[in-house]
N, C-alpha and C positions, 0 to 999 in steps of 0.2 A: 188768546188773542195772541199774534205773531207781530213780533218785533223784532228790529236787524239794529244792531250797534258795531259801527266802525271802528277801528283803531288802526295804529301804525303811519300814519300819514305824518309829515315834517319835511323840514330842509336839508336839503342835501345839493353834491356839487353835481353839474355833469359827471356822468359815468358811473357814480358809486348806486348804490340798491337801498329798496326798501320793500317789508315785506306787509302788505295791507292784510288785517282781519278783519272777518264778520262774523259774529257770533249770533243764530238764529234762535230766539224763544219759542216753545210752542210744538208740536207733535207734525209737524209737516215738511220738515227739513231734507228726511230720506227721500220723499216723494218731488221734491221741488226743482225745478232748475233755478240756478245761481247764475248771477250776471254782478259782472263788475262794469260800472258805466263812470263815466269822467263829462265836466263839464266846464267849460275856462270861459271867463269873463265874455260876453259877446258871440260865444258859439251855441250851438245847439247841445243837449246831452247826447253822447253817445255810447253805444257797447263795444267798450273795451274787450272783454272777453265773457264767453258764459260755459256753465258745465251743467250737464245734465243729471240726472238720477244716477244714468248708468255710465258717467265717467266721460261720457262724449263731450269736447272741448270746441272751442271755435273762437278764432279772434280777428280782430281787425288788425288788415293787412300794416298799420304801422307800428305796430307791437311785437307781430310774429318774431321769433327769435328770439325775444327781450323778454316778455312777461310769460309768466306762466299761473294760471289758474288750477287750484286744486281744492279737495275738499275731504274733511275729517266728519264721519257721519258720527262719530262717536261722539265727536265734541260737538256738533252742529254748528261747525265752522267752517267757512270758505276760505282762502287767500289767496292774494294775489301777490306773487313775488315780481318784483318790477329790477330787471338788472340792465344795467348800461341806460341809464336815466340819460334821457336828452333834455335841450332847453323848451322843446314842443311838447311836453310830458305836461308840465303844470297845470294843475286842475282842481276842483273838487271832486274826490271820486268818491262814489258813492254804490253802494250794496242794494240788491234786488234780487226778490224771492219770488218764483212764479211757481201755483200751483193751481190745480181742478179741484174744486171743492162744491158738492152739491151741482155737479155740474155747468159750473160756472168758473171762469179765469178768473183767477185772485193775481192781485201782485201787490208788495208791500214794499216800501223803499228804506233803509237807514236815515242818518240823519247828514252824513257824509263826511268825509275827513280830506282836508286839504294836503295838497302834494305840492311843495313848489323846489323846482331845479335852478341851483345858480349858475351862470357859466363860467 
């Protein structure tokens, strides 16, 4: 069974940095596309950053140049380095893994970690 556990959230001031981590159990990590999503109260969940098994990355426009997604396949871990945090960044941040299994697209989510930014 594939499980995802996020960590690294917290309270910071605007302009500061945080690094989120997501550890994935199971044998699918090397082939999975990993993503960081966020959901603020009253908003839909949005994709913040993604990284494929070939290290191709993509970002939502609002975080380009400030956030960096990376993965360490040896540790089954994906990271989200968040620099220059802004008052509009607070949300619950979720990690997700997507992969193909038995010809079907599978997707699992972590439980989320809260990021709060004070101005």
